[in-house]
MIDOSE-1310 file (N, C-alpha, C; in nm, 2 decimals, decimal comma, always signed):
residues 277
xxxx	-2,16/+1,90/-0,28/-2,20/+1,79/-0,36/-2,13/+1,79/-0,49; -2,07/+1,67/-0,53/-2,00/+1,67/-0,66/-2,09/+1,63/-0,77; -2,08/+1,70/-0,88/-2,16/+1,66/-1,00/-2,08/+1,58/-1,09; -2,14/+1,46/-1,13/-2,07/+1,37/-1,23/-2,12/+1,41/-1,37
xxxx	-2,03/+1,45/-1,45/-2,06/+1,48/-1,59/-2,09/+1,36/-1,67; -2,16/+1,38/-1,78/-2,19/+1,27/-1,87/-2,06/+1,21/-1,92; -1,97/+1,30/-1,96/-1,84/+1,25/-2,01/-1,77/+1,16/-1,91; -1,77/+1,21/-1,78/-1,70/+1,13/-1,68/-1,77/+1,00/-1,66
xxxx	-1,90/+0,99/-1,66/-1,98/+0,87/-1,64/-1,95/+0,77/-1,75; -1,94/+0,82/-1,88/-1,91/+0,74/-1,99/-1,77/+0,68/-1,98; -1,68/+0,77/-1,94/-1,54/+0,73/-1,92/-1,53/+0,62/-1,82; -1,60/+0,63/-1,70/-1,59/+0,53/-1,60/-1,65/+0,40/-1,64
xxxx	-1,77/+0,41/-1,71/-1,83/+0,28/-1,76/-1,73/+0,21/-1,86; -1,66/+0,29/-1,94/-1,57/+0,23/-2,03/-1,45/+0,17/-1,96; -1,41/+0,23/-1,85/-1,30/+0,17/-1,77/-1,35/+0,03/-1,71; -1,47/+0,03/-1,66/-1,53/-0,09/-1,61/-1,53/-0,20/-1,71
xxxx	-1,58/-0,17/-1,83/-1,59/-0,27/-1,94/-1,45/-0,31/-1,98; -1,36/-0,22/-1,99/-1,22/-0,26/-2,02/-1,16/-0,36/-1,92; -1,19/-0,33/-1,79/-1,13/-0,41/-1,68/-1,19/-0,55/-1,69; -1,33/-0,56/-1,71/-1,39/-0,69/-1,72/-1,34/-0,76/-1,84
xxxx	-1,32/-0,69/-1,95/-1,26/-0,75/-2,07/-1,12/-0,81/-2,04; -1,04/-0,74/-1,96/-0,91/-0,79/-1,93/-0,92/-0,92/-1,84; -1,02/-0,92/-1,75/-1,04/-1,04/-1,67/-1,07/-1,16/-1,76; -1,16/-1,14/-1,85/-1,20/-1,25/-1,94/-1,08/-1,29/-2,03
xxxx	-1,00/-1,19/-2,07/-0,89/-1,22/-2,16/-0,78/-1,29/-2,08; -0,78/-1,28/-1,95/-0,68/-1,35/-1,87/-0,73/-1,49/-1,84; -0,84/-1,53/-1,89/-0,89/-1,67/-1,87/-0,97/-1,68/-1,75; -1,02/-1,58/-1,69/-1,10/-1,58/-1,57/-1,25/-1,57/-1,60
xxxx	-1,33/-1,64/-1,54/-1,47/-1,63/-1,56/-1,52/-1,50/-1,49; -1,56/-1,41/-1,58/-1,61/-1,28/-1,52/-1,72/-1,30/-1,42; -1,81/-1,39/-1,44/-1,92/-1,42/-1,35/-1,87/-1,46/-1,21; -1,75/-1,52/-1,21/-1,70/-1,57/-1,08/-1,65/-1,45/-0,99
xxxx	-1,62/-1,34/-1,05/-1,57/-1,23/-0,98/-1,66/-1,11/-0,97; -1,74/-1,10/-1,07/-1,83/-0,98/-1,08/-1,97/-1,02/-1,11; -2,03/-1,08/-1,01/-2,16/-1,14/-1,03/-2,27/-1,03/-1,02; -2,38/-1,05/-1,07/-2,50/-0,97/-1,05/-2,55/-1,00/-0,91
xxxx	-2,56/-0,89/-0,82/-2,59/-0,92/-0,68/-2,74/-0,89/-0,66; -2,80/-0,97/-0,57/-2,94/-0,95/-0,54/-2,96/-0,83/-0,46; -2,86/-0,81/-0,36/-2,86/-0,68/-0,28/-2,72/-0,64/-0,27; -2,70/-0,51/-0,26/-2,57/-0,46/-0,25/-2,52/-0,48/-0,10
xxxx	-2,40/-0,53/-0,09/-2,34/-0,55/+0,04/-2,24/-0,44/+0,07; -2,22/-0,41/+0,20/-2,12/-0,32/+0,24/-2,00/-0,40/+0,29; -1,88/-0,37/+0,24/-1,76/-0,44/+0,27/-1,67/-0,34/+0,34; -1,63/-0,37/+0,46/-1,55/-0,28/+0,54/-1,40/-0,33/+0,53
xxxx	-1,32/-0,24/+0,48/-1,18/-0,27/+0,46/-1,09/-0,18/+0,54; -0,99/-0,23/+0,60/-0,88/-0,14/+0,66/-0,75/-0,18/+0,58; -0,69/-0,08/+0,53/-0,57/-0,10/+0,45/-0,45/-0,01/+0,49; -0,33/-0,06/+0,49/-0,22/+0,02/+0,51/-0,18/+0,10/+0,38
xxxx	-0,09/+0,19/+0,39/-0,06/+0,28/+0,27/+0,01/+0,21/+0,16; +0,08/+0,10/+0,18/+0,16/+0,04/+0,08/+0,08/+0,00/-0,05; -0,04/-0,05/-0,03/-0,12/-0,09/-0,14/-0,23/+0,01/-0,18; -0,23/+0,12/-0,11/-0,34/+0,22/-0,13/-0,35/+0,28/-0,27
xxxx	-0,24/+0,30/-0,34/-0,24/+0,37/-0,47/-0,32/+0,27/-0,57; -0,29/+0,15/-0,57/-0,35/+0,05/-0,65/-0,50/+0,03/-0,61; -0,51/+0,02/-0,48/-0,65/-0,01/-0,42/-0,74/+0,11/-0,46; -0,70/+0,23/-0,45/-0,78/+0,34/-0,48/-0,83/+0,35/-0,63
xxxx	-0,75/+0,28/-0,72/-0,80/+0,27/-0,86/-0,89/+0,15/-0,88; -0,86/+0,04/-0,81/-0,94/-0,08/-0,83/-1,07/-0,08/-0,77; -1,09/-0,02/-0,65/-1,21/-0,03/-0,58/-1,33/+0,03/-0,65; -1,31/+0,15/-0,71/-1,43/+0,20/-0,79/-1,47/+0,11/-0,90
xxxx	-1,38/+0,04/-0,97/-1,42/-0,05/-1,07/-1,50/-0,17/-1,01; -1,45/-0,22/-0,90/-1,52/-0,33/-0,83/-1,66/-0,28/-0,79; -1,68/-0,17/-0,73/-1,81/-0,12/-0,69/-1,91/-0,11/-0,80; -1,86/-0,05/-0,91/-1,95/-0,04/-1,03/-1,98/-0,17/-1,10
xxxx	-1,89/-0,26/-1,09/-1,91/-0,39/-1,16/-2,00/-0,48/-1,08; -2,01/-0,46/-0,94/-2,08/-0,55/-0,86/-2,20/-0,49/-0,79; -2,20/-0,36/-0,77/-2,30/-0,30/-0,69/-2,28/-0,29/-0,54; -2,17/-0,36/-0,50/-2,13/-0,36/-0,36/-2,07/-0,22/-0,32
xxxx	-2,07/-0,19/-0,19/-2,02/-0,06/-0,14/-1,90/-0,10/-0,05; -1,78/-0,04/-0,08/-1,67/-0,06/+0,00/-1,64/+0,06/+0,09; -1,63/+0,03/+0,22/-1,61/+0,14/+0,32/-1,46/+0,12/+0,37; -1,38/+0,22/+0,35/-1,24/+0,21/+0,37/-1,19/+0,29/+0,49
xxxx	-1,11/+0,22/+0,57/-1,03/+0,29/+0,68/-0,88/+0,26/+0,65; -0,80/+0,35/+0,70/-0,66/+0,34/+0,67/-0,57/+0,35/+0,80; -0,46/+0,29/+0,79/-0,36/+0,29/+0,91/-0,24/+0,22/+0,88; -0,13/+0,24/+0,96/+0,00/+0,18/+0,94/-0,01/+0,03/+0,97
xxxx	+0,08/-0,05/+0,91/+0,08/-0,19/+0,93/+0,11/-0,23/+1,07; +0,20/-0,15/+1,13/+0,25/-0,18/+1,26/+0,26/-0,05/+1,35; +0,29/-0,06/+1,47/+0,30/+0,05/+1,56/+0,18/+0,08/+1,64; +0,19/+0,17/+1,73/+0,08/+0,20/+1,83/+0,01/+0,33/+1,81
xxxx	+0,03/+0,39/+1,69/-0,04/+0,52/+1,67/-0,19/+0,49/+1,67; -0,27/+0,58/+1,72/-0,42/+0,56/+1,74/-0,49/+0,50/+1,61; -0,44/+0,54/+1,49/-0,51/+0,50/+1,37/-0,43/+0,38/+1,30; -0,33/+0,33/+1,37/-0,26/+0,21/+1,31/-0,36/+0,09/+1,31
xxxx	-0,33/+0,00/+1,22/-0,42/-0,12/+1,21/-0,41/-0,20/+1,34; -0,29/-0,22/+1,40/-0,29/-0,30/+1,53/-0,38/-0,23/+1,64; -0,37/-0,09/+1,64/-0,45/-0,02/+1,74/-0,60/-0,03/+1,72; -0,63/-0,02/+1,59/-0,78/-0,03/+1,55/-0,83/-0,17/+1,59
xxxx	-0,76/-0,28/+1,56/-0,81/-0,41/+1,60/-0,81/-0,43/+1,75; -0,71/-0,38/+1,81/-0,69/-0,40/+1,96/-0,81/-0,34/+2,03; -0,87/-0,23/+1,98/-0,98/-0,17/+2,05/-1,12/-0,21/+2,00; -1,11/-0,32/+1,91/-1,23/-0,38/+1,87/-1,30/-0,33/+1,75
xxxx	-1,24/-0,24/+1,67/-1,30/-0,20/+1,54/-1,32/-0,32/+1,45; -1,43/-0,33/+1,39/-1,47/-0,45/+1,31/-1,45/-0,42/+1,16; -1,38/-0,51/+1,09/-1,37/-0,50/+0,95/-1,40/-0,64/+0,89; -1,42/-0,64/+0,76/-1,43/-0,76/+0,68/-1,30/-0,81/+0,62
xxxx	-1,22/-0,71/+0,58/-1,09/-0,74/+0,51/-0,98/-0,65/+0,57; -0,87/-0,71/+0,59/-0,75/-0,64/+0,64/-0,64/-0,66/+0,53; -0,58/-0,54/+0,49/-0,47/-0,54/+0,39/-0,35/-0,47/+0,45; -0,24/-0,54/+0,46/-0,12/-0,48/+0,52/+0,00/-0,57/+0,49
xxxx	+0,12/-0,53/+0,54/+0,24/-0,60/+0,52/+0,22/-0,75/+0,57; +0,28/-0,84/+0,49/+0,25/-0,98/+0,51/+0,29/-1,03/+0,65; +0,40/-0,98/+0,71/+0,44/-1,03/+0,84/+0,34/-0,99/+0,95; +0,29/-0,87/+0,93/+0,19/-0,82/+1,03/+0,05/-0,90/+1,01
xxxx	+0,02/-0,93/+0,89/-0,10/-1,00/+0,87/-0,09/-1,14/+0,93; +0,03/-1,20/+0,91/+0,05/-1,34/+0,97/+0,03/-1,33/+1,12; +0,08/-1,22/+1,19/+0,06/-1,21/+1,33/-0,09/-1,20/+1,37; -0,17/-1,13/+1,29/-0,31/-1,13/+1,32/-0,38/-1,26/+1,30
xxxx	-0,33/-1,34/+1,20/-0,38/-1,48/+1,19/-0,35/-1,56/+1,31; -0,23/-1,55/+1,36/-0,19/-1,62/+1,48/-0,27/-1,58/+1,60; -0,30/-1,45/+1,61/-0,38/-1,40/+1,72/-0,53/-1,43/+1,71; -0,57/-1,49/+1,59/-0,71/-1,52/+1,57/-0,79/-1,40/+1,53
xxxx	-0,73/-1,29/+1,48/-0,80/-1,17/+1,44/-0,83/-1,17/+1,29; -0,76/-1,26/+1,22/-0,78/-1,28/+1,07/-0,79/-1,43/+1,05; -0,89/-1,47/+0,97/-0,91/-1,61/+0,95/-0,79/-1,69/+0,89; -0,76/-1,80/+0,95/-0,65/-1,89/+0,90/-0,69/-1,93/+0,76
xxxx	-0,59/-1,94/+0,67/-0,61/-1,98/+0,53/-0,67/-1,88/+0,44; -0,70/-1,76/+0,49/-0,76/-1,66/+0,40/-0,66/-1,56/+0,34; -0,53/-1,57/+0,38/-0,43/-1,48/+0,33/-0,41/-1,49/+0,18; -0,41/-1,38/+0,11/-0,38/-1,37/-0,04/-0,28/-1,26/-0,06
xxxx	-0,17/-1,29/-0,12/-0,07/-1,19/-0,15/-0,12/-1,11/-0,27; -0,11/-0,98/-0,26/-0,16/-0,89/-0,36/-0,04/-0,83/-0,45; +0,06/-0,78/-0,38/+0,17/-0,71/-0,45/+0,29/-0,70/-0,36; +0,41/-0,68/-0,42/+0,53/-0,66/-0,35/+0,58/-0,52/-0,37
xxxx	+0,63/-0,46/-0,27/+0,68/-0,32/-0,28/+0,82/-0,31/-0,23; +0,88/-0,20/-0,28/+1,02/-0,17/-0,24/+1,02/-0,03/-0,17; +1,13/-0,01/-0,10/+1,15/+0,12/-0,04/+1,22/+0,22/-0,13; +1,18/+0,34/-0,13/+1,24/+0,44/-0,21/+1,26/+0,57/-0,14
xxxx	+1,32/+0,67/-0,21/+1,34/+0,80/-0,15/+1,30/+0,91/-0,24; +1,25/+1,02/-0,18/+1,21/+1,14/-0,26/+1,26/+1,27/-0,19; +1,27/+1,37/-0,27/+1,31/+1,50/-0,23/+1,22/+1,61/-0,29; +1,22/+1,73/-0,25/+1,14/+1,83/-0,31/+1,20/+1,87/-0,45
xxxx	+1,12/+1,90/-0,54/+1,16/+1,94/-0,67/+1,24/+2,07/-0,66; +1,35/+2,08/-0,74/+1,43/+2,20/-0,73/+1,54/+2,19/-0,63; +1,54/+2,09/-0,55/+1,65/+2,07/-0,46/+1,75/+1,97/-0,52; +1,87/+1,96/-0,47/+1,97/+1,86/-0,52/+1,92/+1,72/-0,51
xxxx	+1,94/+1,64/-0,61/+1,90/+1,50/-0,61/+2,02/+1,41/-0,58; +2,02/+1,36/-0,45/+2,13/+1,28/-0,41/+2,14/+1,15/-0,49; +2,26/+1,09/-0,49/+2,29/+0,97/-0,55/+2,27/+0,85/-0,45; +2,17/+0,77/-0,46/+2,16/+0,66/-0,37/+2,16/+0,53/-0,45
xxxx	+2,23/+0,53/-0,57/+2,23/+0,41/-0,65/+2,33/+0,31/-0,60; +2,41/+0,34/-0,50/+2,50/+0,25/-0,44/+2,49/+0,26/-0,29; +2,53/+0,15/-0,22/+2,53/+0,15/-0,07/+2,61/+0,27/-0,02; +2,73/+0,29/-0,07/+2,81/+0,40/-0,02/+2,75/+0,54/-0,05
xxxx	+2,68/+0,55/-0,17/+2,61/+0,67/-0,20/+2,49/+0,70/-0,10; +2,42/+0,59/-0,07/+2,31/+0,60/+0,03/+2,36/+0,64/+0,16; +2,47/+0,58/+0,21/+2,53/+0,61/+0,34/+2,57/+0,76/+0,34; +2,63/+0,81/+0,24/+2,68/+0,95/+0,24/+2,56/+1,04/+0,23
xxxx	+2,45/+1,01/+0,16/+2,33/+1,09/+0,16/+2,27/+1,10/+0,29; +2,27/+0,99/+0,37/+2,21/+1,00/+0,51/+2,30/+1,09/+0,60; +2,43/+1,08/+0,58/+2,51/+1,16/+0,67/+2,51/+1,31/+0,63; +2,49/+1,34/+0,50/+2,49/+1,48/+0,45/+2,35/+1,55/+0,47
xxxx	+2,25/+1,47/+0,48/+2,11/+1,53/+0,49/+2,09/+1,61/+0,62; +2,03/+1,72/+0,60/+2,00/+1,80/+0,72/+1,88/+1,75/+0,81; +1,79/+1,68/+0,74/+1,68/+1,62/+0,81/+1,62/+1,50/+0,73; +1,58/+1,40/+0,79/+1,54/+1,27/+0,73/+1,40/+1,24/+0,79
xxxx	+1,31/+1,20/+0,70/+1,18/+1,14/+0,74/+1,16/+1,00/+0,70; +1,11/+0,92/+0,78/+1,08/+0,78/+0,74/+0,95/+0,73/+0,81; +0,89/+0,63/+0,75/+0,76/+0,59/+0,80/+0,76/+0,52/+0,93; +0,65/+0,52/+1,00/+0,64/+0,45/+1,13/+0,59/+0,31/+1,10
xxxx	+0,57/+0,27/+0,97/+0,52/+0,14/+0,94/+0,63/+0,05/+0,91; +0,60/-0,06/+0,82/+0,70/-0,16/+0,80/+0,83/-0,11/+0,74; +0,83/-0,02/+0,65/+0,95/+0,03/+0,58/+1,04/+0,10/+0,68; +0,98/+0,18/+0,77/+1,05/+0,26/+0,86/+1,11/+0,17/+0,97
xxxx	+1,04/+0,07/+1,01/+1,09/-0,03/+1,11/+1,22/-0,09/+1,06; +1,22/-0,13/+0,93/+1,34/-0,19/+0,87/+1,45/-0,09/+0,87; +1,42/+0,03/+0,83/+1,53/+0,13/+0,82/+1,59/+0,16/+0,96; +1,51/+0,18/+1,06/+1,56/+0,22/+1,19/+1,62/+0,11/+1,26
xxxx	+1,56/-0,01/+1,25/+1,61/-0,13/+1,33/+1,72/-0,21/+1,26; +1,72/-0,20/+1,13/+1,82/-0,29/+1,06/+1,91/-0,21/+0,97; +1,86/-0,13/+0,88/+1,95/-0,07/+0,78/+2,04/+0,04/+0,83; +1,99/+0,13/+0,91/+2,07/+0,24/+0,96/+2,19/+0,18/+1,05
xxxx	+2,16/+0,08/+1,14/+2,27/+0,02/+1,21/+2,37/-0,05/+1,12; +2,31/-0,12/+1,02/+2,40/-0,20/+0,93/+2,49/-0,10/+0,85; +2,45/+0,02/+0,82/+2,53/+0,11/+0,75/+2,63/+0,19/+0,84; +2,61/+0,17/+0,97/+2,69/+0,23/+1,07/+2,66/+0,38/+1,09
xxxx	+2,54/+0,42/+1,06/+2,50/+0,57/+1,07/+2,40/+0,59/+1,18; +2,35/+0,49/+1,25/+2,24/+0,51/+1,34/+2,26/+0,62/+1,44; +2,38/+0,62/+1,50/+2,41/+0,72/+1,60/+2,42/+0,86/+1,54; +2,49/+0,87/+1,43/+2,52/+1,00/+1,36/+2,39/+1,07/+1,32
xxxx	+2,29/+0,99/+1,28/+2,17/+1,06/+1,22/+2,05/+1,06/+1,32; +2,06/+1,00/+1,44/+1,94/+0,99/+1,52/+1,88/+1,12/+1,56; +1,96/+1,23/+1,56/+1,91/+1,36/+1,60/+1,84/+1,43/+1,49; +1,85/+1,38/+1,37/+1,79/+1,45/+1,25/+1,69/+1,35/+1,17
xxxx	+1,68/+1,23/+1,22/+1,59/+1,14/+1,15/+1,46/+1,13/+1,24; +1,34/+1,15/+1,17/+1,21/+1,15/+1,24/+1,12/+1,04/+1,18; +1,07/+0,96/+1,27/+0,97/+0,86/+1,24/+0,83/+0,93/+1,23; +0,76/+0,91/+1,11/+0,64/+0,98/+1,08/+0,52/+0,90/+1,11
xxxx	+0,43/+0,94/+1,20/+0,31/+0,87/+1,23/+0,19/+0,93/+1,17; +0,10/+0,85/+1,12/-0,04/+0,89/+1,08/-0,03/+0,99/+0,97; +0,07/+0,99/+0,88/+0,08/+1,08/+0,77/+0,18/+1,02/+0,67; +0,16/+1,05/+0,55/+0,26/+1,01/+0,44/+0,39/+1,09/+0,45
xxxx	+0,50/+1,02/+0,43/+0,63/+1,08/+0,44/+0,64/+1,19/+0,33; +0,58/+1,16/+0,22/+0,58/+1,26/+0,11/+0,52/+1,40/+0,15; +0,42/+1,40/+0,23/+0,36/+1,52/+0,27/+0,46/+1,60/+0,36; +0,53/+1,53/+0,44/+0,63/+1,59/+0,53/+0,74/+1,66/+0,45
xxxx	+0,79/+1,59/+0,35/+0,90/+1,64/+0,26/+0,84/+1,76/+0,18; +0,72/+1,75/+0,13/+0,66/+1,85/+0,05/+0,65/+1,98/+0,12; +0,62/+1,98/+0,24/+0,60/+2,11/+0,32/+0,74/+2,16/+0,38; +0,84/+2,09/+0,35/+0,98/+2,13/+0,39/+1,02/+2,09/+0,53
xxxx	+0,94/+2,00/+0,59/+0,98/+1,96/+0,73/+1,09/+1,85/+0,73; +1,12/+1,80/+0,61/+1,23/+1,70/+0,60/+1,30/+1,72/+0,46; +1,43/+1,71/+0,46/+1,50/+1,73/+0,33/+1,48/+1,61/+0,24; +1,49/+1,49/+0,30/+1,48/+1,36/+0,23/+1,38/+1,27/+0,30
xxxx	+1,31/+1,19/+0,22/+1,20/+1,10/+0,29/+1,21/+0,97/+0,23; +1,19/+0,87/+0,31/+1,19/+0,73/+0,27/+1,05/+0,66/+0,31; +1,00/+0,59/+0,21/+0,88/+0,51/+0,23/+0,86/+0,41/+0,12; +0,76/+0,33/+0,12/+0,73/+0,24/+0,01/+0,72/+0,33/-0,12
xxxx	+0,78/+0,27/-0,23/+0,78/+0,35/-0,35/+0,63/+0,38/-0,39; +0,54/+0,29/-0,37/+0,40/+0,31/-0,41/+0,33/+0,43/-0,33; +0,39/+0,46/-0,21/+0,34/+0,57/-0,13/+0,41/+0,70/-0,16; +0,52/+0,70/-0,23/+0,59/+0,82/-0,27/+0,55/+0,87/-0,40
xxxx	+0,53/+0,78/-0,50/+0,50/+0,82/-0,64/+0,38/+0,91/-0,65; +0,27/+0,89/-0,57/+0,16/+0,98/-0,59/+0,19/+1,13/-0,57; +0,30/+1,16/-0,50/+0,33/+1,30/-0,48/+0,41/+1,36/-0,60; +0,33/+1,40/-0,70/+0,39/+1,45/-0,82/+0,47/+1,58/-0,80
xxxx	+0,45/+1,65/-0,69/+0,53/+1,77/-0,67/+0,67/+1,74/-0,61; +0,69/+1,61/-0,58/+0,83/+1,57/-0,53/+0,91/+1,51/-0,64; +1,04/+1,50/-0,62/+1,13/+1,43/-0,71/+1,16/+1,30/-0,66; +1,11/+1,19/-0,73/+1,14/+1,06/-0,68/+1,28/+1,02/-0,72
xxxx	+1,37/+1,00/-0,62/+1,51/+0,98/-0,64/+1,53/+0,84/-0,69; +1,47/+0,74/-0,63/+1,48/+0,60/-0,68/+1,47/+0,51/-0,56; +1,47/+0,38/-0,59/+1,47/+0,28/-0,48/+1,60/+0,27/-0,41; +1,60/+0,20/-0,29/+1,72/+0,17/-0,23/+1,81/+0,08/-0,31
xxxx	+1,94/+0,08/-0,29/+2,02/-0,01/-0,37/+1,98/-0,16/-0,35; +2,00/-0,24/-0,45/+1,95/-0,38/-0,44/+2,01/-0,45/-0,32; +2,13/-0,43/-0,28/+2,20/-0,50/-0,17/+2,13/-0,47/-0,04; +2,07/-0,36/-0,02/+2,00/-0,33/+0,11/+1,85/-0,31/+0,09
xxxx	+1,80/-0,34/-0,02/+1,66/-0,33/-0,04/+1,57/-0,43/+0,04; +1,46/-0,38/+0,08/+1,36/-0,48/+0,15/+1,24/-0,48/+0,06; +1,21/-0,60/+0,02/+1,08/-0,62/-0,06/+0,98/-0,68/+0,03; +0,87/-0,62/+0,04/+0,76/-0,66/+0,13/+0,63/-0,69/+0,05
xxxx	+0,58/-0,81/+0,08/+0,45/-0,84/+0,02/+0,34/-0,77/+0,10; +0,24/-0,71/+0,03/+0,12/-0,66/+0,09/+0,01/-0,76/+0,06; -0,05/-0,81/+0,17/-0,14/-0,92/+0,16/-0,28/-0,88/+0,22; -0,38/-0,96/+0,18/-0,52/-0,94/+0,23/-0,56/-1,06/+0,30
xxxx	-0,65/-1,05/+0,40/-0,71/-1,16/+0,47/-0,85/-1,12/+0,51; -0,93/-1,22/+0,54/-1,07/-1,20/+0,58/-1,06/-1,19/+0,74; -1,12/-1,09/+0,79/-1,12/-1,07/+0,93/-1,21/-1,16/+1,00; -1,18/-1,20/+1,12/-1,27/-1,28/+1,21/-1,39/-1,18/+1,24
xxxx	-1,51/-1,24/+1,23/-1,63/-1,16/+1,25/-1,68/-1,09/+1,13; -1,62/-1,12/+1,01/-1,66/-1,06/+0,89/-1,81/-1,08/+0,87; -1,88/-0,98/+0,82/-2,03/-0,99/+0,80/-2,06/-1,10/+0,70; -1,98/-1,11/+0,59/-2,01/-1,20/+0,49/-1,87/-1,25/+0,43
xxxx	-1,83/-1,37/+0,47/-1,70/-1,42/+0,43/-1,69/-1,43/+0,28; -1,80/-1,48/+0,22/-1,79/-1,51/+0,08/-1,77/-1,37/+0,00; -1,84/-1,27/+0,04/-1,83/-1,14/-0,03/-1,69/-1,08/-0,01; -1,64/-1,10/+0,12/-1,50/-1,05/+0,14/-1,40/-1,12/+0,06
xxxx	-1,41/-1,25/+0,05/-1,32/-1,33/-0,03/-1,33/-1,29/-0,18; -1,45/-1,26/-0,22/-1,48/-1,22/-0,36/-1,40/-1,09/-0,39; -1,40/-0,99/-0,30/-1,33/-0,87/-0,33/-1,18/-0,90/-0,33; -1,13/-0,98/-0,24/-0,99/-1,01/-0,24/-0,94/-1,08/-0,37
xxxx	-1,02/-1,17/-0,42/-0,99/-1,23/-0,55/-0,99/-1,13/-0,66; -1,07/-1,03/-0,65/-1,07/-0,93/-0,75/-0,94/-0,85/-0,75; -0,90/-0,81/-0,63/-0,78/-0,73/-0,61/-0,65/-0,81/-0,66; -0,66/-0,94/-0,64/-0,54/-1,03/-0,67/-0,55/-1,08/-0,82
xxxx	-0,65/-1,05/-0,89/-0,67/-1,11/-1,03/-0,55/-1,07/-1,12; -0,50/-1,16/-1,20/-0,39/-1,12/-1,29/-0,42/-1,00/-1,38; -0,55/-0,98/-1,41/-0,59/-0,86/-1,49/-0,57/-0,73/-1,42; -0,56/-0,73/-1,29/-0,53/-0,61/-1,21/-0,38/-0,57/-1,22
xxxx	-0,30/-0,66/-1,27/-0,15/-0,64/-1,27/-0,11/-0,51/-1,33; -0,17/-0,47/-1,45/-0,12/-0,34/-1,50/-0,14/-0,22/-1,41; -0,26/-0,22/-1,34/-0,29/-0,11/-1,25/-0,19/-0,12/-1,13; -0,17/-0,24/-1,07/-0,08/-0,25/-0,96/+0,06/-0,21/-1,00
xxxx	+0,11/-0,25/-1,12/+0,24/-0,22/-1,17/+0,26/-0,07/-1,19; +0,15/+0,00/-1,23/+0,16/+0,14/-1,26/+0,18/+0,23/-1,13; +0,16/+0,17/-1,02/+0,18/+0,24/-0,89/+0,31/+0,21/-0,83; +0,40/+0,14/-0,90/+0,53/+0,12/-0,85/+0,55/-0,01/-0,77
xxxx	+0,45/-0,10/-0,77/+0,45/-0,23/-0,70/+0,46/-0,34/-0,81; +0,51/-0,45/-0,76/+0,52/-0,57/-0,84/+0,40/-0,66/-0,81; +0,32/-0,69/-0,91/+0,20/-0,78/-0,88/+0,25/-0,91/-0,82; +0,18/-0,97/-0,73/+0,22/-1,09/-0,65/+0,24/-1,21/-0,74
xxxx	+0,16/-1,22/-0,84/+0,17/-1,34/-0,94/+0,31/-1,33/-1,01; +0,35/-1,21/-1,05/+0,48/-1,19/-1,12/+0,59/-1,21/-1,02; +0,58/-1,16/-0,90/+0,68/-1,17/-0,80/+0,71/-1,31/-0,76; +0,61/-1,40/-0,76/+0,62/-1,53/-0,72/+0,70/-1,62/-0,82
x	+0,71/-1,57/-0,94/+0,78/-1,65/-1,05/+0,93/-1,65/-1,03
């Protein structure tokens, strides 16, 4: 059992007040997003890793501001791993909100698993690379540098989700290295790439920047060069069969609020409102 100290409780209350103040300062009616609830609702969310770093900071603020309880499941945006979001939905797991790469969310809307018209873009992410601290830091600032890094690496890890699909299906062939690296490049399922690099199972690792930055024990090398970068929107939608559509939409609006932008930006993502300009 975790004990919450008075200092921690005061700090959290201060964070909530600060966030609500930011909402008001952004010209949003606080009452529209953070109403006093007659009864606490449970909101079931499944989210992919790309938005997780921002999500994990924003959800406690939402819970304390509204009294609602958010129950979170996690999985990759694409793929057939048992815990991937497509696999979860295919076997009938029920959620109120789905958060994942926009292209995958659009497919679920077409399949009738997410309500049409409910999609809200939350943030845009880039792909980056990390290595273990104390090891050589390769130069990937140019396309040629990235290509040479891939050829020189003894082992490569990349995600089984949206970023890894782009790398394996598009970028590696485009760079002309797919055949040369296929014996040393591993697609990582049901785990963060950073964890694989951290324990020494891969020399270099690629994933969404927002999923690499939380690994403070790693050296973040940087994003892919602009010419070969893939920017992906992570978006939220209300799942078909949601227990309370209004409450689900309420949480999505909270996550997308302009006042959430500083938190989103601090995780290495670009807030959707800024990206759209």
